[in-house]
C-alpha positions in Angstrom: 13.6 41.4 1.4 12.4 44.9 0.4 12.0 44.2 -3.4 10.1 40.9 -2.5 7.8 42.8 0.1 7.1 45.7 -2.3 6.1 43.1 -5.2 3.8 41.1 -2.3 2.3 44.3 -1.5 1.7 46.2 -4.5 0.8 43.5 -7.0 -2.0 41.1 -6.8 -1.1 38.5 -9.5 -0.4 34.7 -8.7 3.2 34.9 -10.7 4.2 38.2 -9.0 3.2 36.6 -5.5 5.5 33.7 -6.5 8.4 36.0 -7.3 7.7 38.1 -4.3 7.8 35.0 -1.8 11.0 33.5 -3.4 12.8 37.1 -3.3 11.4 37.7 0.5 12.3 34.1 1.5 16.1 34.4 -0.1 16.3 38.0 1.6 15.3 36.5 5.0 17.9 33.6 4.9 20.6 35.9 4.1 19.8 38.1 6.8 19.4 35.2 9.2 22.7 33.8 7.8 24.6 36.9 8.8 23.1 37.4 12.4 26.1 35.8 13.7 28.4 38.5 12.0 26.1 41.4 12.4 25.3 41.0 16.0 28.4 39.5 17.6 31.1 41.4 15.6 32.6 38.6 13.5 32.3 35.7 16.1 30.0 33.7 13.7 29.4 30.9 16.1 28.2 32.9 18.8 25.4 31.7 21.2 23.2 34.5 19.8 23.3 33.1 16.4 21.8 29.8 17.6 19.3 31.7 19.8 18.0 33.6 16.9 17.8 30.6 14.5 16.5 28.2 17.3 14.0 30.2 19.1 13.2 33.8 17.5 12.5 32.7 13.8 10.5 29.8 14.7 8.6 31.8 17.5 8.0 34.6 15.0 6.4 32.2 12.3 4.4 30.6 14.8 2.9 34.0 15.7 2.1 34.7 12.1 0.6 31.4 11.4 -1.6 31.6 14.5 -2.8 35.0 13.6 -3.6 33.9 10.1 -5.4 30.4 11.0 -6.4 30.8 14.5 -10.0 29.6 13.9 -8.7 26.4 12.3 -5.9 25.7 14.9 -8.5 26.5 18.0 -11.1 23.9 16.1 -8.4 21.3 15.7 -6.8 21.5 19.2 -10.4 21.5 20.5 -10.9 18.0 18.6 -7.4 16.8 19.8 -8.1 17.5 23.3 -11.0 15.2 23.2 -9.4 12.2 21.7 -7.8 9.3 23.3 -4.5 10.1 21.3 -4.1 13.4 23.5 -4.1 11.3 26.7 -1.9 8.6 25.3 0.6 11.7 24.3 0.3 13.5 27.8 1.1 10.3 29.7 3.9 9.6 27.5 5.2 13.4 27.7 5.0 13.1 31.7 6.7 9.7 31.6 9.5 10.5 29.3 10.2 14.0 30.8 10.2 12.3 34.4 12.8 9.8 33.3 15.0 12.6 31.9 14.7 14.4 35.2 15.7 11.6 37.2 18.9 10.8 35.1 20.4 14.1 34.5 22.3 17.1 36.1 22.3 19.2 33.0 20.1 22.5 33.8 19.1 22.9 30.3 17.6 19.2 30.4 16.1 19.9 33.6 14.3 23.1 32.5 13.0 21.5 29.2 12.1 18.3 30.9 10.2 20.1 33.5 8.6 22.1 31.0 7.5 18.9 29.2 6.0 17.5 32.2 3.8 20.4 32.9 2.8 20.3 29.1 2.0 16.5 29.5 0.0 16.9 32.6 -2.0 19.7 31.3 -2.8 17.7 28.5 -3.9 14.7 30.7 -5.9 17.2 32.8 -7.5 18.9 30.0 -8.4 15.3 28.4 -10.1 14.3 31.8 -11.9 17.5 32.1 -13.2 17.1 28.7 -14.4 13.4 29.4 -15.9 14.3 32.5 -18.1 17.2 30.9 -19.2 14.7 28.3 -20.5 12.2 30.6 -22.3 14.7 32.6 -24.1 15.9 29.5 -25.2 12.3 28.7 -26.7 11.6 31.9 -30.3 12.2 32.2 -31.1 14.5 34.8 -33.8 13.3 37.3 -35.7 16.2 39.3 -37.9 15.2 42.0 -40.0 17.5 43.9 -41.9 16.9 46.9 -45.3 16.7 45.1 -43.6 13.6 43.0 -42.5 11.9 46.1 -45.8 11.9 47.7 -47.5 10.3 44.7 
């Protein structure tokens, strides 16, 4: 990882960037592969390994991508919030999550389904707010004063 990072920082050539990305990716993969051994004292199948692989790594990658493409992501989310697809997705998430909540006693499924229910309800709510704001902008505003009423 150090060699790949050094190449990526010090050289601004396309070939060097490709080699740096490969070395950095391989180094990162080797470190993540050994997290179970490094942090859990030779218990390779520890829950900590799966926590790092399943949550920490994707979360950090999302932060990096959001930092780099923030404007594009917010523009696309705004466009998505005003589409009918967002409303359909929100209703689907709420219905599916409530179905899971009614059929399980597993705490992990309850927590994740509750979170998805809240996310789905938020998507539906945002869609309805966007739609309401658009309809208010389209309506012509009639302003009557006392002098226009007397005429």
